C-alpha positions as CSV (number, residue, x, y, z in Angstrom):
1,X,-42.9,44.3,-68.0
2,X,-44.8,45.6,-65.0
3,X,-48.1,44.5,-66.4
4,X,-46.7,41.0,-67.2
5,X,-45.5,40.7,-63.6
6,X,-48.9,41.9,-62.3
7,X,-50.7,39.3,-64.5
8,X,-48.2,36.6,-63.3
9,X,-48.6,37.3,-59.6
10,X,-52.3,37.9,-59.9
11,X,-52.7,34.5,-61.6
12,X,-50.7,32.8,-58.8
13,X,-52.8,34.6,-56.2
14,X,-56.1,33.5,-57.8
15,X,-54.9,30.0,-58.4
16,X,-53.9,29.7,-54.7
17,X,-57.2,31.2,-53.6
18,X,-59.2,28.8,-55.8
19,X,-57.2,25.8,-54.5
20,X,-57.8,26.9,-50.9
21,X,-61.5,27.4,-51.6
22,X,-61.8,24.0,-53.1
23,X,-59.8,22.1,-50.4
24,X,-61.0,24.0,-47.3
25,X,-64.1,26.2,-47.8
26,X,-66.1,23.9,-50.1
27,X,-65.1,20.7,-48.4
28,X,-68.1,19.0,-46.8
29,X,-68.2,18.5,-43.1
30,X,-67.2,15.0,-42.0
31,X,-69.9,12.6,-41.0
32,X,-70.7,12.6,-37.3
33,X,-69.2,9.1,-36.8
34,X,-65.9,10.3,-38.4
35,X,-65.5,12.9,-35.6
36,X,-65.3,10.3,-32.8
37,X,-62.4,7.9,-32.0
38,X,-61.5,5.3,-29.5
39,X,-58.4,3.1,-29.4
40,X,-59.3,-0.2,-31.1
41,X,-62.7,0.9,-32.1
42,X,-63.8,0.3,-35.7
43,X,-66.1,2.5,-37.7
44,X,-68.9,0.0,-37.0
45,X,-68.2,0.3,-33.2
46,X,-68.4,4.1,-33.4
47,X,-71.7,4.0,-35.3
48,X,-73.2,1.5,-32.9
49,X,-72.1,3.6,-29.9
50,X,-73.5,6.8,-31.3
51,X,-76.9,5.1,-31.8
52,X,-76.7,3.5,-28.4
53,X,-76.1,6.9,-26.9
54,X,-79.2,8.3,-28.4
55,X,-78.1,9.8,-31.7
56,X,-80.9,9.3,-34.2
57,X,-78.4,8.6,-36.9
58,X,-74.6,8.1,-37.1
59,X,-74.6,10.9,-39.7
60,X,-76.7,13.8,-38.5
61,X,-78.5,16.5,-40.3
62,X,-80.5,19.0,-38.2
63,X,-83.7,18.0,-40.0
64,X,-83.5,14.6,-38.3
65,X,-83.5,16.2,-34.8
66,X,-86.6,18.2,-35.9
67,X,-88.4,15.1,-37.2
68,X,-87.4,12.6,-34.5
69,X,-87.2,14.8,-31.3
70,X,-89.5,17.6,-32.4
71,X,-86.7,20.1,-31.6
72,X,-87.2,23.2,-33.6
73,X,-84.2,24.5,-35.4
74,X,-84.8,27.8,-33.5
75,X,-84.6,26.1,-30.1
76,X,-80.9,26.2,-29.8
77,X,-80.8,25.3,-26.1
78,X,-82.9,22.1,-26.6
79,X,-80.7,21.1,-29.5
80,X,-77.5,21.7,-27.5
81,X,-78.9,19.8,-24.6
82,X,-79.5,16.8,-26.7
83,X,-76.0,17.0,-28.3
84,X,-74.4,17.4,-25.0
85,X,-76.2,14.4,-23.5
86,X,-75.2,12.3,-26.5
87,X,-71.6,13.6,-26.3
88,X,-71.2,12.9,-22.6
89,X,-72.5,9.4,-23.1
90,X,-69.9,8.8,-25.8
91,X,-67.2,10.2,-23.6
92,X,-68.2,7.9,-20.7
93,X,-68.0,5.0,-23.2
94,X,-64.4,5.9,-23.7
95,X,-64.6,7.8,-27.0
96,X,-62.9,11.1,-27.8
97,X,-64.6,13.8,-29.9
98,X,-62.2,15.2,-32.5
99,X,-64.6,17.9,-33.9
100,X,-64.7,21.5,-33.1
101,X,-66.8,21.5,-29.9
102,X,-66.8,18.5,-27.5
103,X,-69.5,18.5,-24.8
104,X,-67.2,19.9,-22.0
105,X,-66.1,22.8,-24.3
106,X,-69.7,23.5,-25.3
107,X,-70.8,23.5,-21.6
108,X,-68.0,25.9,-20.7
109,X,-69.3,28.5,-23.0
110,X,-71.3,31.2,-21.2
111,X,-74.2,30.8,-23.6
112,X,-74.8,27.2,-22.7
113,X,-74.0,27.1,-19.0
114,X,-77.7,26.7,-18.2
115,X,-78.3,23.9,-20.5
116,X,-79.6,20.9,-18.4
117,X,-77.0,18.5,-19.7
118,X,-74.3,20.9,-18.5
119,X,-75.4,20.9,-14.9
120,X,-73.5,18.8,-12.3
121,X,-76.5,16.7,-11.5
122,X,-77.4,16.0,-15.1
123,X,-78.5,12.4,-15.8
124,X,-76.2,11.2,-18.6
125,X,-77.5,8.2,-20.5
126,X,-75.4,5.1,-20.8
127,X,-75.1,3.3,-24.1
128,X,-78.0,0.9,-24.6
129,X,-78.5,-1.8,-27.2
130,X,-82.2,-1.3,-27.2
131,X,-81.8,2.4,-27.8
132,X,-79.5,1.6,-30.7
133,X,-81.9,-1.0,-32.3
134,X,-84.9,1.3,-31.8
135,X,-83.1,4.4,-33.1
136,X,-84.8,6.4,-35.9
137,X,-81.9,5.3,-38.2
138,X,-82.3,1.6,-37.5
139,X,-86.1,1.7,-37.7
140,X,-85.8,3.4,-41.1
141,X,-83.4,0.7,-42.2
142,X,-85.4,-2.3,-40.9
143,X,-89.1,-1.4,-41.1
144,X,-90.5,-0.4,-44.5
145,X,-93.8,1.0,-43.2
146,X,-91.9,3.1,-40.6
147,X,-89.6,4.3,-43.3
148,X,-92.5,5.4,-45.5
149,X,-94.0,7.3,-42.6
150,X,-90.9,8.8,-41.0
151,X,-88.0,9.1,-43.5
152,X,-86.9,12.5,-44.6
153,X,-87.3,11.3,-48.2
154,X,-89.8,8.4,-48.2
155,X,-89.4,8.0,-51.9
156,X,-86.1,6.4,-51.2
157,X,-87.5,3.7,-48.9
158,X,-86.8,0.4,-50.5
159,X,-88.4,-2.9,-49.3
160,X,-85.5,-4.9,-50.6
161,X,-82.9,-2.9,-48.6
162,X,-85.0,-3.4,-45.4
163,X,-84.2,-7.1,-45.8
164,X,-80.5,-6.4,-45.4
165,X,-80.1,-3.7,-42.8
166,X,-76.6,-2.2,-42.1
167,X,-74.6,-4.0,-39.5
168,X,-75.0,-1.3,-36.9
169,X,-78.7,-2.1,-36.9
170,X,-78.3,-5.8,-36.1
171,X,-78.5,-7.2,-32.6
172,X,-75.1,-8.2,-31.2
173,X,-74.1,-11.6,-32.6
174,X,-76.6,-11.4,-35.4
175,X,-74.8,-11.9,-38.7
176,X,-75.6,-9.9,-41.8
177,X,-76.8,-12.0,-44.7
178,X,-74.4,-12.0,-47.6
179,X,-75.5,-10.0,-50.6
180,X,-74.5,-9.0,-54.1
181,X,-75.6,-5.8,-55.6
182,X,-78.1,-5.4,-52.6
183,X,-79.6,-8.8,-53.2
184,X,-79.7,-11.2,-50.3
185,X,-78.1,-14.6,-51.2
186,X,-80.1,-16.7,-48.9
């Protein structure tokens, strides 16, 4: 009887642990643009604002910072400075960061108090359309040669996709051409 109870409760315990692991531990981190919000802002608005504030891509991996800004993964202060500048720019544009560390919280940590972006006289960028359109992400999505030279995985550069860039890489007022299965209709 005791062994059956042990097996029963042991099974429940391991089932609970595996469910927790699946739902929490192994859950991928949200995309960068999913961690920002603003009343009335669409996903497209958020992506455009992130790029306009200097993010190289609306969904970041550290490798992009290394490639685009030549910030070594071991230069934590330079990386945090860039993230803080981008974050403060987004906050000034009216967005709220819903992730773990917003720029103010990061700058309040003793470790990052000397980061230039955390200083009272730091020059915080304002969102810029040119910055957005010339971002690494938009250049990868709109210029095939640039993509081949600068993409993290150039083998995935596709000259057909360049013809129909994502809406966040279009100038304001420029309509995206309709397409079916990635093929432009006109």
